[in-house]
Each structure stands twice: as structure tokens, then as C-alpha cells.
N, CA, C, O and CB atoms as a CASP TS submission, in Angstrom:
PFRMAT TS
TARGET T0000
AUTHOR 0000-0000-0000
METHOD Language model
MODEL 1
PARENT N/A
ATOM      1  N   MET     1    -197.138  34.958 -10.200  1.00  0.00           N
ATOM      2  CA  MET     1    -195.900  35.446 -10.763  1.00  0.00           C
ATOM      3  C   MET     1    -194.751  34.588 -10.224  1.00  0.00           C
ATOM      4  O   MET     1    -194.681  34.308  -9.028  1.00  0.00           O
ATOM      5  CB  MET     1    -195.691  36.951 -10.430  1.00  0.00           C
ATOM      6  N   SER     2    -193.869  34.185 -11.108  1.00  0.00           N
ATOM      7  CA  SER     2    -192.696  33.386 -10.741  1.00  0.00           C
ATOM      8  C   SER     2    -191.510  34.306 -10.509  1.00  0.00           C
ATOM      9  O   SER     2    -191.448  35.421 -11.028  1.00  0.00           O
ATOM     10  CB  SER     2    -192.367  32.338 -11.841  1.00  0.00           C
ATOM     11  N   ARG     3    -190.552  33.799  -9.701  1.00  0.00           N
ATOM     12  CA  ARG     3    -189.366  34.604  -9.396  1.00  0.00           C
ATOM     13  C   ARG     3    -188.101  33.790  -9.577  1.00  0.00           C
ATOM     14  O   ARG     3    -188.067  32.586  -9.322  1.00  0.00           O
ATOM     15  CB  ARG     3    -189.436  35.151  -7.969  1.00  0.00           C
ATOM     16  N   LEU     4    -187.057  34.483 -10.027  1.00  0.00           N
ATOM     17  CA  LEU     4    -185.701  33.951 -10.110  1.00  0.00           C
ATOM     18  C   LEU     4    -184.889  34.730  -9.103  1.00  0.00           C
ATOM     19  O   LEU     4    -184.778  35.952  -9.196  1.00  0.00           O
ATOM     20  CB  LEU     4    -185.095  34.061 -11.569  1.00  0.00           C
ATOM     21  N   ILE     5    -184.314  34.017  -8.126  1.00  0.00           N
ATOM     22  CA  ILE     5    -183.529  34.694  -7.100  1.00  0.00           C
ATOM     23  C   ILE     5    -182.125  34.107  -7.041  1.00  0.00           C
ATOM     24  O   ILE     5    -181.889  32.976  -7.464  1.00  0.00           O
ATOM     25  CB  ILE     5    -184.216  34.583  -5.728  1.00  0.00           C
ATOM     26  N   ARG     6    -181.191  34.907  -6.502  1.00  0.00           N
ATOM     27  CA  ARG     6    -179.818  34.453  -6.265  1.00  0.00           C
ATOM     28  C   ARG     6    -179.557  34.532  -4.775  1.00  0.00           C
ATOM     29  O   ARG     6    -179.750  35.584  -4.165  1.00  0.00           O
ATOM     30  CB  ARG     6    -178.774  35.308  -7.069  1.00  0.00           C
ATOM     31  N   MET     7    -179.121  33.435  -4.184  1.00  0.00           N
ATOM     32  CA  MET     7    -178.721  33.431  -2.781  1.00  0.00           C
ATOM     33  C   MET     7    -177.390  34.164  -2.690  1.00  0.00           C
ATOM     34  O   MET     7    -176.455  33.856  -3.430  1.00  0.00           O
ATOM     35  CB  MET     7    -178.613  31.966  -2.208  1.00  0.00           C
ATOM     36  N   ASP     8    -177.303  35.130  -1.788  1.00  0.00           N
ATOM     37  CA  ASP     8    -176.078  35.918  -1.670  1.00  0.00           C
ATOM     38  C   ASP     8    -175.917  36.423  -0.245  1.00  0.00           C
ATOM     39  O   ASP     8    -176.662  36.025   0.652  1.00  0.00           O
ATOM     40  CB  ASP     8    -176.089  37.098  -2.659  1.00  0.00           C
ATOM     41  N   GLY     9    -174.960  37.285  -0.044  1.00  0.00           N
ATOM     42  CA  GLY     9    -174.639  37.789   1.285  1.00  0.00           C
ATOM     43  C   GLY     9    -175.773  38.537   1.962  1.00  0.00           C
ATOM     44  O   GLY     9    -175.797  38.643   3.188  1.00  0.00           O
ATOM     45  N   SER    10    -176.716  39.060   1.181  1.00  0.00           N
ATOM     46  CA  SER    10    -177.836  39.787   1.761  1.00  0.00           C
ATOM     47  C   SER    10    -178.998  38.864   2.096  1.00  0.00           C
ATOM     48  O   SER    10    -180.021  39.318   2.609  1.00  0.00           O
ATOM     49  CB  SER    10    -178.297  40.873   0.814  1.00  0.00           C
ATOM     50  N   GLY    11    -178.852  37.589   1.813  1.00  0.00           N
ATOM     51  CA  GLY    11    -179.945  36.620   1.951  1.00  0.00           C
ATOM     52  C   GLY    11    -180.312  36.147   0.559  1.00  0.00           C
ATOM     53  O   GLY    11    -180.031  35.010   0.178  1.00  0.00           O
ATOM     54  N   HIS    12    -180.949  37.040  -0.201  1.00  0.00           N
ATOM     55  CA  HIS    12    -181.199  36.757  -1.614  1.00  0.00           C
ATOM     56  C   HIS    12    -181.498  38.047  -2.358  1.00  0.00           C
ATOM     57  O   HIS    12    -181.934  39.043  -1.781  1.00  0.00           O
ATOM     58  CB  HIS    12    -182.364  35.760  -1.777  1.00  0.00           C
ATOM     59  N   THR    13    -181.248  37.992  -3.660  1.00  0.00           N
ATOM     60  CA  THR    13    -181.519  39.110  -4.560  1.00  0.00           C
ATOM     61  C   THR    13    -182.448  38.603  -5.657  1.00  0.00           C
ATOM     62  O   THR    13    -182.183  37.565  -6.263  1.00  0.00           O
ATOM     63  CB  THR    13    -180.189  39.705  -5.163  1.00  0.00           C
ATOM     64  N   THR    14    -183.527  39.322  -5.914  1.00  0.00           N
ATOM     65  CA  THR    14    -184.428  38.957  -7.001  1.00  0.00           C
ATOM     66  C   THR    14    -183.804  39.395  -8.325  1.00  0.00           C
ATOM     67  O   THR    14    -183.496  40.571  -8.517  1.00  0.00           O
ATOM     68  CB  THR    14    -185.837  39.604  -6.804  1.00  0.00           C
ATOM     69  N   LEU    15    -183.623  38.438  -9.233  1.00  0.00           N
ATOM     70  CA  LEU    15    -183.019  38.700 -10.536  1.00  0.00           C
ATOM     71  C   LEU    15    -184.071  38.965 -11.609  1.00  0.00           C
ATOM     72  O   LEU    15    -183.849  39.756 -12.526  1.00  0.00           O
ATOM     73  CB  LEU    15    -182.146  37.529 -10.950  1.00  0.00           C
ATOM     74  N   ALA    16    -185.217  38.297 -11.487  1.00  0.00           N
ATOM     75  CA  ALA    16    -186.278  38.468 -12.486  1.00  0.00           C
ATOM     76  C   ALA    16    -187.595  37.939 -11.922  1.00  0.00           C
ATOM     77  O   ALA    16    -187.621  37.076 -11.045  1.00  0.00           O
ATOM     78  CB  ALA    16    -185.918  37.734 -13.817  1.00  0.00           C
ATOM     79  N   GLU    17    -188.673  38.482 -12.451  1.00  0.00           N
ATOM     80  CA  GLU    17    -190.017  37.979 -12.174  1.00  0.00           C
ATOM     81  C   GLU    17    -190.712  37.846 -13.519  1.00  0.00           C
ATOM     82  O   GLU    17    -190.506  38.671 -14.409  1.00  0.00           O
ATOM     83  CB  GLU    17    -190.819  38.931 -11.189  1.00  0.00           C
ATOM     84  N   TRP    18    -191.536  36.811 -13.675  1.00  0.00           N
ATOM     85  CA  TRP    18    -192.198  36.602 -14.955  1.00  0.00           C
ATOM     86  C   TRP    18    -193.548  35.911 -14.776  1.00  0.00           C
ATOM     87  O   TRP    18    -193.839  35.285 -13.756  1.00  0.00           O
ATOM     88  CB  TRP    18    -191.307  35.780 -15.882  1.00  0.00           C
ATOM     89  N   ARG    19    -194.343  36.059 -15.813  1.00  0.00           N
ATOM     90  CA  ARG    19    -195.584  35.300 -15.981  1.00  0.00           C
ATOM     91  C   ARG    19    -195.478  34.602 -17.328  1.00  0.00           C
ATOM     92  O   ARG    19    -195.025  35.201 -18.303  1.00  0.00           O
ATOM     93  CB  ARG    19    -196.875  36.230 -15.899  1.00  0.00           C
ATOM     94  N   ALA    20    -195.887  33.361 -17.390  1.00  0.00           N
ATOM     95  CA  ALA    20    -195.754  32.577 -18.621  1.00  0.00           C
ATOM     96  C   ALA    20    -196.489  33.223 -19.790  1.00  0.00           C
ATOM     97  O   ALA    20    -196.123  32.996 -20.943  1.00  0.00           O
ATOM     98  CB  ALA    20    -196.278  31.166 -18.403  1.00  0.00           C
ATOM     99  N   ASP    21    -197.514  34.018 -19.517  1.00  0.00           N
ATOM    100  CA  ASP    21    -198.271  34.662 -20.594  1.00  0.00           C
ATOM    101  C   ASP    21    -197.732  36.044 -20.975  1.00  0.00           C
ATOM    102  O   ASP    21    -198.330  36.739 -21.797  1.00  0.00           O
ATOM    103  CB  ASP    21    -199.716  34.787 -20.187  1.00  0.00           C
ATOM    104  N   ASP    22    -196.610  36.441 -20.382  1.00  0.00           N
ATOM    105  CA  ASP    22    -195.992  37.738 -20.671  1.00  0.00           C
ATOM    106  C   ASP    22    -194.623  37.476 -21.296  1.00  0.00           C
ATOM    107  O   ASP    22    -193.635  37.279 -20.588  1.00  0.00           O
ATOM    108  CB  ASP    22    -195.863  38.623 -19.368  1.00  0.00           C
ATOM    109  N   GLN    23    -194.575  37.475 -22.627  1.00  0.00           N
ATOM    110  CA  GLN    23    -193.357  37.090 -23.351  1.00  0.00           C
ATOM    111  C   GLN    23    -192.156  37.953 -22.994  1.00  0.00           C
ATOM    112  O   GLN    23    -191.040  37.443 -22.892  1.00  0.00           O
ATOM    113  CB  GLN    23    -193.599  37.165 -24.838  1.00  0.00           C
ATOM    114  N   ALA    24    -192.367  39.247 -22.802  1.00  0.00           N
ATOM    115  CA  ALA    24    -191.239  40.132 -22.468  1.00  0.00           C
ATOM    116  C   ALA    24    -190.629  39.749 -21.127  1.00  0.00           C
ATOM    117  O   ALA    24    -189.406  39.728 -20.990  1.00  0.00           O
ATOM    118  CB  ALA    24    -191.695  41.604 -22.437  1.00  0.00           C
ATOM    119  N   SER    25    -191.462  39.447 -20.141  1.00  0.00           N
ATOM    120  CA  SER    25    -190.931  39.073 -18.822  1.00  0.00           C
ATOM    121  C   SER    25    -190.252  37.711 -18.886  1.00  0.00           C
ATOM    122  O   SER    25    -189.263  37.484 -18.188  1.00  0.00           O
ATOM    123  CB  SER    25    -192.057  39.057 -17.765  1.00  0.00           C
ATOM    124  N   VAL    26    -190.763  36.804 -19.706  1.00  0.00           N
ATOM    125  CA  VAL    26    -190.141  35.485 -19.883  1.00  0.00           C
ATOM    126  C   VAL    26    -188.755  35.646 -20.502  1.00  0.00           C
ATOM    127  O   VAL    26    -187.796  35.023 -20.047  1.00  0.00           O
ATOM    128  CB  VAL    26    -191.029  34.568 -20.772  1.00  0.00           C
ATOM    129  N   GLU    27    -188.646  36.477 -21.538  1.00  0.00           N
ATOM    130  CA  GLU    27    -187.357  36.686 -22.190  1.00  0.00           C
ATOM    131  C   GLU    27    -186.342  37.290 -21.230  1.00  0.00           C
ATOM    132  O   GLU    27    -185.174  36.903 -21.241  1.00  0.00           O
ATOM    133  CB  GLU    27    -187.520  37.583 -23.410  1.00  0.00           C
ATOM    134  N   GLN    28    -186.773  38.229 -20.406  1.00  0.00           N
ATOM    135  CA  GLN    28    -185.874  38.834 -19.421  1.00  0.00           C
ATOM    136  C   GLN    28    -185.413  37.793 -18.406  1.00  0.00           C
ATOM    137  O   GLN    28    -184.237  37.752 -18.044  1.00  0.00           O
ATOM    138  CB  GLN    28    -186.568  40.008 -18.702  1.00  0.00           C
ATOM    139  N   ALA    29    -186.334  36.957 -17.951  1.00  0.00           N
ATOM    140  CA  ALA    29    -185.991  35.927 -16.968  1.00  0.00           C
ATOM    141  C   ALA    29    -185.028  34.904 -17.557  1.00  0.00           C
ATOM    142  O   ALA    29    -184.071  34.506 -16.893  1.00  0.00           O
ATOM    143  CB  ALA    29    -187.256  35.226 -16.466  1.00  0.00           C
ATOM    144  N   VAL    30    -185.266  34.473 -18.792  1.00  0.00           N
ATOM    145  CA  VAL    30    -184.382  33.500 -19.442  1.00  0.00           C
ATOM    146  C   VAL    30    -182.989  34.092 -19.607  1.00  0.00           C
ATOM    147  O   VAL    30    -181.994  33.402 -19.385  1.00  0.00           O
ATOM    148  CB  VAL    30    -184.952  33.070 -20.817  1.00  0.00           C
ATOM    149  N   ALA    31    -182.906  35.364 -19.994  1.00  0.00           N
ATOM    150  CA  ALA    31    -181.600  36.015 -20.150  1.00  0.00           C
ATOM    151  C   ALA    31    -180.869  36.087 -18.813  1.00  0.00           C
ATOM    152  O   ALA    31    -179.670  35.816 -18.755  1.00  0.00           O
ATOM    153  CB  ALA    31    -181.768  37.431 -20.740  1.00  0.00           C
ATOM    154  N   ALA    32    -181.570  36.447 -17.739  1.00  0.00           N
ATOM    155  CA  ALA    32    -180.948  36.523 -16.407  1.00  0.00           C
ATOM    156  C   ALA    32    -180.497  35.140 -15.959  1.00  0.00           C
ATOM    157  O   ALA    32    -179.414  34.995 -15.393  1.00  0.00           O
ATOM    158  CB  ALA    32    -181.933  37.127 -15.371  1.00  0.00           C
ATOM    159  N   PHE    33    -181.316  34.122 -16.206  1.00  0.00           N
ATOM    160  CA  PHE    33    -180.991  32.742 -15.850  1.00  0.00           C
ATOM    161  C   PHE    33    -179.705  32.303 -16.557  1.00  0.00           C
ATOM    162  O   PHE    33    -178.792  31.773 -15.923  1.00  0.00           O
ATOM    163  CB  PHE    33    -182.161  31.795 -16.216  1.00  0.00           C
ATOM    164  N   ARG    34    -179.640  32.525 -17.857  1.00  0.00           N
ATOM    165  CA  ARG    34    -178.459  32.116 -18.637  1.00  0.00           C
ATOM    166  C   ARG    34    -177.205  32.858 -18.188  1.00  0.00           C
ATOM    167  O   ARG    34    -176.122  32.275 -18.127  1.00  0.00           O
ATOM    168  CB  ARG    34    -178.696  32.361 -20.131  1.00  0.00           C
ATOM    169  N   GLU    35    -177.350  34.135 -17.877  1.00  0.00           N
ATOM    170  CA  GLU    35    -176.200  34.910 -17.409  1.00  0.00           C
ATOM    171  C   GLU    35    -175.658  34.336 -16.110  1.00  0.00           C
ATOM    172  O   GLU    35    -174.444  34.230 -15.940  1.00  0.00           O
ATOM    173  CB  GLU    35    -176.582  36.383 -17.217  1.00  0.00           C
ATOM    174  N   GLU    36    -176.535  33.970 -15.201  1.00  0.00           N
ATOM    175  CA  GLU    36    -176.102  33.375 -13.940  1.00  0.00           C
ATOM    176  C   GLU    36    -175.388  32.050 -14.179  1.00  0.00           C
ATOM    177  O   GLU    36    -174.358  31.778 -13.561  1.00  0.00           O
ATOM    178  CB  GLU    36    -177.299  33.168 -13.007  1.00  0.00           C
ATOM    179  N   LEU    37    -175.930  31.225 -15.073  1.00  0.00           N
ATOM    180  CA  LEU    37    -175.274  29.949 -15.391  1.00  0.00           C
ATOM    181  C   LEU    37    -173.887  30.180 -15.974  1.00  0.00           C
ATOM    182  O   LEU    37    -172.939  29.475 -15.627  1.00  0.00           O
ATOM    183  CB  LEU    37    -176.129  29.132 -16.376  1.00  0.00           C
ATOM    184  N   GLU    38    -173.765  31.158 -16.852  1.00  0.00           N
ATOM    185  CA  GLU    38    -172.471  31.456 -17.461  1.00  0.00           C
ATOM    186  C   GLU    38    -171.448  31.917 -16.423  1.00  0.00           C
ATOM    187  O   GLU    38    -170.245  31.738 -16.614  1.00  0.00           O
ATOM    188  CB  GLU    38    -172.632  32.522 -18.537  1.00  0.00           C
ATOM    189  N   GLN    39    -171.918  32.500 -15.340  1.00  0.00           N
ATOM    190  CA  GLN    39    -171.025  32.956 -14.275  1.00  0.00           C
ATOM    191  C   GLN    39    -170.737  31.847 -13.258  1.00  0.00           C
ATOM    192  O   GLN    39    -170.074  32.087 -12.248  1.00  0.00           O
ATOM    193  CB  GLN    39    -171.631  34.164 -13.566  1.00  0.00           C
ATOM    194  N   GLY    40    -171.231  30.643 -13.522  1.00  0.00           N
ATOM    195  CA  GLY    40    -170.916  29.507 -12.674  1.00  0.00           C
ATOM    196  C   GLY    40    -171.952  29.147 -11.625  1.00  0.00           C
ATOM    197  O   GLY    40    -171.709  28.268 -10.798  1.00  0.00           O
ATOM    198  N   SER    41    -173.092  29.804 -11.641  1.00  0.00           N
ATOM    199  CA  SER    41    -174.134  29.490 -10.658  1.00  0.00           C
ATOM    200  C   SER    41    -174.838  28.189 -11.002  1.00  0.00           C
ATOM    201  O   SER    41    -174.796  27.718 -12.139  1.00  0.00           O
ATOM    202  CB  SER    41    -175.153  30.627 -10.576  1.00  0.00           C
ATOM    203  N   ILE    42    -175.481  27.623 -10.001  1.00  0.00           N
ATOM    204  CA  ILE    42    -176.277  26.406 -10.120  1.00  0.00           C
ATOM    205  C   ILE    42    -177.723  26.790  -9.853  1.00  0.00           C
ATOM    206  O   ILE    42    -178.002  27.574  -8.945  1.00  0.00           O
ATOM    207  CB  ILE    42    -175.785  25.283  -9.127  1.00  0.00           C
ATOM    208  N   ALA    43    -178.648  26.242 -10.640  1.00  0.00           N
ATOM    209  CA  ALA    43    -180.072  26.542 -10.479  1.00  0.00           C
ATOM    210  C   ALA    43    -180.785  25.370  -9.816  1.00  0.00           C
ATOM    211  O   ALA    43    -180.563  24.209 -10.162  1.00  0.00           O
ATOM    212  CB  ALA    43    -180.721  26.864 -11.844  1.00  0.00           C
ATOM    213  N   MET    44    -181.648  25.698  -8.856  1.00  0.00           N
ATOM    214  CA  MET    44    -182.372  24.685  -8.106  1.00  0.00           C
ATOM    215  C   MET    44    -183.844  25.066  -7.997  1.00  0.00           C
ATOM    216  O   MET    44    -184.194  26.246  -7.966  1.00  0.00           O
ATOM    217  CB  MET    44    -181.757  24.500  -6.709  1.00  0.00           C
ATOM    218  N   VAL    45    -184.709  24.038  -7.939  1.00  0.00           N
ATOM    219  CA  VAL    45    -186.118  24.223  -7.601  1.00  0.00           C
ATOM    220  C   VAL    45    -186.442  23.252  -6.472  1.00  0.00           C
ATOM    221  O   VAL    45    -185.875  22.162  -6.405  1.00  0.00           O
ATOM    222  CB  VAL    45    -187.056  23.990  -8.853  1.00  0.00           C
ATOM    223  N   THR    46    -187.341  23.640  -5.596  1.00  0.00           N
ATOM    224  CA  THR    46    -187.684  22.782  -4.468  1.00  0.00           C
ATOM    225  C   THR    46    -188.613  21.668  -4.909  1.00  0.00           C
ATOM    226  O   THR    46    -189.440  21.834  -5.805  1.00  0.00           O
ATOM    227  CB  THR    46    -188.328  23.596  -3.347  1.00  0.00           C
ATOM    228  N   ARG    47    -188.453  20.530  -4.253  1.00  0.00           N
ATOM    229  CA  ARG    47    -189.285  19.353  -4.510  1.00  0.00           C
ATOM    230  C   ARG    47    -189.778  18.778  -3.183  1.00  0.00           C
ATOM    231  O   ARG    47    -189.703  17.571  -2.957  1.00  0.00           O
ATOM    232  CB  ARG    47    -188.496  18.279  -5.313  1.00  0.00           C
ATOM    233  N   GLY    48    -190.273  19.634  -2.324  1.00  0.00           N
ATOM    234  CA  GLY    48    -190.762  19.205  -1.022  1.00  0.00           C
ATOM    235  C   GLY    48    -189.728  19.467   0.053  1.00  0.00           C
ATOM    236  O   GLY    48    -188.593  19.850  -0.231  1.00  0.00           O
ATOM    237  N   ALA    49    -190.131  19.260   1.266  1.00  0.00           N
ATOM    238  CA  ALA    49    -189.270  19.539   2.419  1.00  0.00           C
ATOM    239  C   ALA    49    -187.965  18.759   2.335  1.00  0.00           C
ATOM    240  O   ALA    49    -187.964  17.529   2.293  1.00  0.00           O
ATOM    241  CB  ALA    49    -189.998  19.200   3.722  1.00  0.00           C
ATOM    242  N   GLY    50    -186.846  19.495   2.311  1.00  0.00           N
ATOM    243  CA  GLY    50    -185.530  18.877   2.315  1.00  0.00           C
ATOM    244  C   GLY    50    -185.071  18.328   0.970  1.00  0.00           C
ATOM    245  O   GLY    50    -184.051  17.641   0.904  1.00  0.00           O
ATOM    246  N   HIS    51    -185.799  18.615  -0.098  1.00  0.00           N
ATOM    247  CA  HIS    51    -185.437  18.086  -1.417  1.00  0.00           C
ATOM    248  C   HIS    51    -185.412  19.214  -2.447  1.00  0.00           C
ATOM    249  O   HIS    51    -186.246  20.118  -2.421  1.00  0.00           O
ATOM    250  CB  HIS    51    -186.429  16.979  -1.855  1.00  0.00           C
ATOM    251  N   ALA    52    -184.443  19.140  -3.348  1.00  0.00           N
ATOM    252  CA  ALA    52    -184.328  20.119  -4.427  1.00  0.00           C
ATOM    253  C   ALA    52    -183.859  19.397  -5.681  1.00  0.00           C
ATOM    254  O   ALA    52    -183.258  18.325  -5.619  1.00  0.00           O
ATOM    255  CB  ALA    52    -183.348  21.276  -4.046  1.00  0.00           C
ATOM    256  N   GLU    53    -184.152  20.016  -6.826  1.00  0.00           N
ATOM    257  CA  GLU    53    -183.742  19.457  -8.107  1.00  0.00           C
ATOM    258  C   GLU    53    -182.900  20.489  -8.854  1.00  0.00           C
ATOM    259  O   GLU    53    -183.270  21.660  -8.942  1.00  0.00           O
ATOM    260  CB  GLU    53    -184.978  19.030  -8.951  1.00  0.00           C
ATOM    261  N   HIS    54    -181.778  20.045  -9.383  1.00  0.00           N
ATOM    262  CA  HIS    54    -180.895  20.880 -10.190  1.00  0.00           C
ATOM    263  C   HIS    54    -181.523  20.994 -11.583  1.00  0.00           C
ATOM    264  O   HIS    54    -181.874  19.983 -12.191  1.00  0.00           O
ATOM    265  CB  HIS    54    -179.429  20.282 -10.259  1.00  0.00           C
ATOM    266  N   VAL    55    -181.663  22.231 -12.088  1.00  0.00           N
ATOM    267  CA  VAL    55    -182.225  22.443 -13.424  1.00  0.00           C
ATOM    268  C   VAL    55    -181.226  23.185 -14.291  1.00  0.00           C
ATOM    269  O   VAL    55    -180.447  24.000 -13.798  1.00  0.00           O
ATOM    270  CB  VAL    55    -183.554  23.222 -13.348  1.00  0.00           C
ATOM    271  N   ARG    56    -181.252  22.903 -15.577  1.00  0.00           N
ATOM    272  CA  ARG    56    -180.320  23.520 -16.517  1.00  0.00           C
ATOM    273  C   ARG    56    -181.012  24.469 -17.493  1.00  0.00           C
ATOM    274  O   ARG    56    -180.358  25.185 -18.251  1.00  0.00           O
ATOM    275  CB  ARG    56    -179.585  22.448 -17.289  1.00  0.00           C
ATOM    276  N   GLU    57    -182.347  24.464 -17.462  1.00  0.00           N
ATOM    277  CA  GLU    57    -183.142  25.401 -18.238  1.00  0.00           C
ATOM    278  C   GLU    57    -184.169  25.999 -17.294  1.00  0.00           C
ATOM    279  O   GLU    57    -184.610  25.345 -16.349  1.00  0.00           O
ATOM    280  CB  GLU    57    -183.825  24.708 -19.474  1.00  0.00           C
ATOM    281  N   LEU    58    -184.549  27.243 -17.550  1.00  0.00           N
ATOM    282  CA  LEU    58    -185.500  27.919 -16.675  1.00  0.00           C
ATOM    283  C   LEU    58    -186.872  27.266 -16.806  1.00  0.00           C
ATOM    284  O   LEU    58    -187.479  27.323 -17.875  1.00  0.00           O
ATOM    285  CB  LEU    58    -185.580  29.427 -17.010  1.00  0.00           C
ATOM    286  N   PRO    59    -187.372  26.646 -15.734  1.00  0.00           N
ATOM    287  CA  PRO    59    -188.702  26.043 -15.769  1.00  0.00           C
ATOM    288  C   PRO    59    -189.759  27.142 -15.575  1.00  0.00           C
ATOM    289  O   PRO    59    -189.947  27.636 -14.463  1.00  0.00           O
ATOM    290  CB  PRO    59    -188.841  24.933 -14.670  1.00  0.00           C
ATOM    291  N   LEU    60    -190.429  27.512 -16.637  1.00  0.00           N
ATOM    292  CA  LEU    60    -191.327  28.661 -16.608  1.00  0.00           C
ATOM    293  C   LEU    60    -192.546  28.461 -15.715  1.00  0.00           C
ATOM    294  O   LEU    60    -193.186  29.438 -15.325  1.00  0.00           O
ATOM    295  CB  LEU    60    -191.779  28.975 -17.993  1.00  0.00           C
ATOM    296  N   ASP    61    -192.880  27.214 -15.385  1.00  0.00           N
ATOM    297  CA  ASP    61    -194.055  26.949 -14.555  1.00  0.00           C
ATOM    298  C   ASP    61    -193.739  26.882 -13.060  1.00  0.00           C
ATOM    299  O   ASP    61    -194.649  26.728 -12.244  1.00  0.00           O
ATOM    300  CB  ASP    61    -194.696  25.657 -14.988  1.00  0.00           C
ATOM    301  N   GLU    62    -192.465  26.995 -12.694  1.00  0.00           N
ATOM    302  CA  GLU    62    -192.086  26.967 -11.280  1.00  0.00           C
ATOM    303  C   GLU    62    -192.294  28.342 -10.639  1.00  0.00           C
ATOM    304  O   GLU    62    -191.973  29.359 -11.254  1.00  0.00           O
ATOM    305  CB  GLU    62    -190.615  26.521 -11.124  1.00  0.00           C
ATOM    306  N   PRO    63    -192.823  28.387  -9.422  1.00  0.00           N
ATOM    307  CA  PRO    63    -193.015  29.683  -8.759  1.00  0.00           C
ATOM    308  C   PRO    63    -191.709  30.315  -8.284  1.00  0.00           C
ATOM    309  O   PRO    63    -191.618  31.538  -8.174  1.00  0.00           O
ATOM    310  CB  PRO    63    -193.945  29.520  -7.583  1.00  0.00           C
ATOM    311  N   LEU    64    -190.689  29.484  -7.999  1.00  0.00           N
ATOM    312  CA  LEU    64    -189.428  30.000  -7.477  1.00  0.00           C
ATOM    313  C   LEU    64    -188.266  29.173  -8.009  1.00  0.00           C
ATOM    314  O   LEU    64    -188.254  27.948  -7.888  1.00  0.00           O
ATOM    315  CB  LEU    64    -189.431  29.998  -5.936  1.00  0.00           C
ATOM    316  N   VAL    65    -187.294  29.854  -8.595  1.00  0.00           N
ATOM    317  CA  VAL    65    -186.060  29.216  -9.052  1.00  0.00           C
ATOM    318  C   VAL    65    -184.920  29.916  -8.323  1.00  0.00           C
ATOM    319  O   VAL    65    -184.825  31.143  -8.322  1.00  0.00           O
ATOM    320  CB  VAL    65    -185.891  29.304 -10.633  1.00  0.00           C
ATOM    321  N   ILE    66    -184.056  29.112  -7.699  1.00  0.00           N
ATOM    322  CA  ILE    66    -182.986  29.645  -6.857  1.00  0.00           C
ATOM    323  C   ILE    66    -181.642  29.407  -7.521  1.00  0.00           C
ATOM    324  O   ILE    66    -181.309  28.282  -7.894  1.00  0.00           O
ATOM    325  CB  ILE    66    -183.017  29.003  -5.454  1.00  0.00           C
ATOM    326  N   MET    67    -180.878  30.475  -7.662  1.00  0.00           N
ATOM    327  CA  MET    67    -179.511  30.391  -8.182  1.00  0.00           C
ATOM    328  C   MET    67    -178.563  30.475  -6.988  1.00  0.00           C
ATOM    329  O   MET    67    -178.775  31.259  -6.063  1.00  0.00           O
ATOM    330  CB  MET    67    -179.215  31.536  -9.235  1.00  0.00           C
ATOM    331  N   ARG    68    -177.521  29.659  -7.028  1.00  0.00           N
ATOM    332  CA  ARG    68    -176.507  29.725  -5.962  1.00  0.00           C
ATOM    333  C   ARG    68    -175.158  29.368  -6.552  1.00  0.00           C
ATOM    334  O   ARG    68    -175.067  28.731  -7.601  1.00  0.00           O
ATOM    335  CB  ARG    68    -176.860  28.768  -4.775  1.00  0.00           C
ATOM    336  N   ARG    69    -174.111  29.790  -5.858  1.00  0.00           N
ATOM    337  CA  ARG    69    -172.750  29.440  -6.247  1.00  0.00           C
ATOM    338  C   ARG    69    -172.464  28.020  -5.764  1.00  0.00           C
ATOM    339  O   ARG    69    -173.002  27.593  -4.742  1.00  0.00           O
ATOM    340  CB  ARG    69    -171.711  30.458  -5.661  1.00  0.00           C
ATOM    341  N   PRO    70    -171.619  27.285  -6.493  1.00  0.00           N
ATOM    342  CA  PRO    70    -171.230  25.955  -6.025  1.00  0.00           C
ATOM    343  C   PRO    70    -170.505  26.059  -4.682  1.00  0.00           C
ATOM    344  O   PRO    70    -169.868  27.070  -4.385  1.00  0.00           O
ATOM    345  CB  PRO    70    -170.332  25.250  -7.070  1.00  0.00           C
ATOM    346  N   ILE    71    -170.610  25.027  -3.897  1.00  0.00           N
ATOM    347  CA  ILE    71    -169.909  24.989  -2.612  1.00  0.00           C
ATOM    348  C   ILE    71    -168.446  24.675  -2.876  1.00  0.00           C
ATOM    349  O   ILE    71    -168.120  23.700  -3.553  1.00  0.00           O
ATOM    350  CB  ILE    71    -170.543  23.933  -1.644  1.00  0.00           C
ATOM    351  N   ALA    72    -167.580  25.502  -2.341  1.00  0.00           N
ATOM    352  CA  ALA    72    -166.136  25.294  -2.505  1.00  0.00           C
ATOM    353  C   ALA    72    -165.658  24.233  -1.530  1.00  0.00           C
ATOM    354  O   ALA    72    -166.152  24.145  -0.406  1.00  0.00           O
ATOM    355  CB  ALA    72    -165.356  26.615  -2.290  1.00  0.00           C
ATOM    356  N   GLY    73    -164.727  23.455  -1.949  1.00  0.00           N
ATOM    357  CA  GLY    73    -164.201  22.422  -1.073  1.00  0.00           C
ATOM    358  C   GLY    73    -162.816  22.004  -1.539  1.00  0.00           C
ATOM    359  O   GLY    73    -162.311  22.492  -2.550  1.00  0.00           O
ATOM    360  N   GLY    74    -162.230  21.121  -0.811  1.00  0.00           N
ATOM    361  CA  GLY    74    -160.901  20.730  -1.233  1.00  0.00           C
ATOM    362  C   GLY    74    -160.411  19.504  -0.619  1.00  0.00           C
ATOM    363  O   GLY    74    -159.293  19.075  -0.903  1.00  0.00           O
TER
END
């Protein structure tokens, strides 16, 4: 089972869980993913120790997709 999580003040919050063969869970996960993007979040998947990749569509074959807010700076 794959998970979509958001990094937040509690550590993380699970937004959705899905299996590629369960269309209803996939649709729920895609909707949650898009909602997070619309609110300004960035989606990342890990690519080994110390490496991550920014994704713009929910990769259904990834075990974990992490949503986070952009880092503020000035």
C-alpha cells in the first residue's frame, strides 16, 4: 500500500493511502494530491539516501509521496 503524507507540526499527517489495483483509493489519493498542490505544497519522492525528486503528478507506483510547504526565505 502506498501513502501520501504531509510534513507538518505534528511530524506528518497521512492524507491518503492507495493500491494501484483499487481505483477508488487511487482517485481519492489523486484528489488529495491535487488539493495539496493547489494550496502551494511541493511533492517529493525519495531517490536514495540524501536525494529526493520533485514530482508534479502522483506517481502511483511509489510507496511514499511526501508533501511539504516551500521553504520561506528572503
